[in-house]
Structure formats: C-alpha cells, structure tokens
N, C-alpha and C positions, 0 to 999 in steps of 0.2 A: 543345496538349492537345486530345485527342479530346472532342467534346461529350458523348458517351456517359458518360465517366468524371465529368463534372461533373453529370450527372443522378442519380448515385448518392450518397446522403448519406454523407459521409466519417465522421461520428459513428457511424453504424450499423455500418459495417465495423469501426471501431476498438472500438466497444462490444461487438460479438460476439466479437472477438478477446480483449478484456479480460475478458469473462464466462467464456470458455473457459479462458483462462489461470489466472484465480483459482480456478475450480472444480477444475482439475487440481492446483494448489498445495494447496488445501483437502484433496483426497483423499490427496495424497502425504504430508501432514503430519497426517492424521487420528489417528494413533497418539499425537501430542503432546496431543490435546484442547485446542487452541487456536483452533479455528475459523478465521475470517479474520483473527484478531488477529496473524497472523504479520506483517502489513503494519506494525502499530503497533510490535511487538517490534523488527522490522528498523530501523525509523526511530529508535526510541530508541537502539538500539546504534549506528546510523551517526552520530548527532549527539552521542554521548558522554554521554547523560543530562543534557544541559544545558538542555533545553527544558521549559517549563511546559505545563500542559494546553492552554491556548488556541494556543500555538505548534505543538504536535503536531497539534491539530485543523486548524489552517490548512494545514500541510504535507500532511496526509492528505486534505484537501478534505472534512472532516467538520464538523458543527456541534459546538459545545461540549458539548451534552447527550450526543450519541452518543459523543463522546470520553471524557466522564466515565464513561459506562456501560462503555466499553471498558477504561479504567484500573481501574475498580472490579472488573471481572471478572478482569482480569489480577492484581490484587492479591490477590483471594480465592484465586487459584490459586498464589499465592507467587511470581509471576514478575516483578513490578515493586513499587516502593515509592515513596511521596511523601517527598521530602526537602526540608526548609527550605532556602531559598536564603540564602547567607551574607550577602549584601548587602541582603536584604529578608526579614525574619523572617515577614512576612505571606504571601509567595509560596512556592510549592513547585515543584521540578522533579521530573520523573518519571525514575527510574532502574531499570535491571534489577537483580534480586536475583541471587545466585550461581546459583540454579535457573533464572532467566531466561537468564543468560549462557551456561549450559550447553546450552541448546537453540539458540542463535544459529547455531553451525556446521551443525546439521541443516537449518535454514531456508536458510542460504546455499547448502548443497550441493544442495537441491531447486531453488532459483532457478537455479543454474548448470546443472544437468541439463535443466531445462525450457527455459531460454534456448538451450542448445546445440541441443536438438531443434527448437525453434521457428525457428532460424536456419539449420538444416541446408540445405545445397545453396547457400548464399550465400557468395560470397567475402568475405574481410576487407574489401575495398574496398566491396562492397555493404553489408555490415553497418554500416560507418562511415557510408556515405551515408544508410542507413536512419535512423540515430539523428540524423544532422544534419538530415534531412528532417523528422522528428518535431519537433525543436527549432525549425525554421523555422516549421512549421505552428502550433506552440504560440505562438511570438512574433507571428505574423500575426494571430491571433485574440484575443490577450491584452487588447488595448485595446477590443474590441468590447463594447458594452453587452450585459449579460445578467442574468438572474435566477439566484439561487442554487436549485439543486434538490438534493434528498436522494436518493442512490442507496443503497438498502439491500442488503446482502449476507447472505442467509440461506440455510442449507441446506434445500432444499425438503422432503426426507425428514424432517428434525427438526422443520420448521415444521408439517407435517401431523399430528404426534403429539398 
C-alpha cells in the first residue's frame, strides 16, 4: 500500500461521500417533506416494524433523544405509529402507517437511482469488491476504543431561516 494513501484520513473521504450522498437523497425526496428521515423510514420498513425506539436508534447510529424526535416528527406527519408489543405491554415498536408504506417505493427508487449513478463505470466484480472492502474496514475498526459522537444532518437553507 502506498504511504500517500495512508496519510489521507479514510474517515474524511467516506464522510464527504456520505454527506454528498445524503444531500442528494434529501433533494431528490424533498417533495415528500421528510427531510433526512428517509433513513429511519427505510430502516423501519426493512426490519418489518419490529424494532423499538432504542433498537432503531442503535441501528441508525443515533442517540435515543434524536430518535425520539425523529419518530415524533414522522408520527405528526402520519408516517409512523407506535404499537404496543404483544409480549410486553410497556414497550412499543415503531411501524409504518399506510401513508408511510406508500412513500417507501419512492425512497427505494431514489436509492437505486443514486446507487446506480454512484457506481457507474464499475464492473459487477468491482462493486462486489467495494462492498466487501467496506465490510472489512468496518470489521477492522469495530473493536477499537472510541467515543460516541453526534453527527447532525440539517438542511443549511432551512437552518438559516
């Protein structure tokens, strides 16, 4: 491995890509008025609405307070609902409403189009290798000590109003 590539922080490169990716998704889905909550909606759909607030927060890499705020906002928009768990009446799982289910295909379509564009020019073998590499990097650093940090996603135009 070239020494030069070791001198460039991997997190910076990945962070810039993630920031651009999310901002494109935000813009592409702006007509749905869901902000960056498409991430939470997608995760609820992918897990079948079987997770509670804390489990969703953990999978999204969010703290419980921010997840609570996200769920409250999505509930006010009529996209999710809290449903008591059958085996624990004190606990709630977060499920999509019919209105929430209706926008999932639009979110998936946007993900597919952006992924296709992002991976343009790469062979299927290169794409598979890329995802395997990301998985390896994740595994390699998973056990390293770290502090939790909060990364906030806000639309700068809206934040300045």
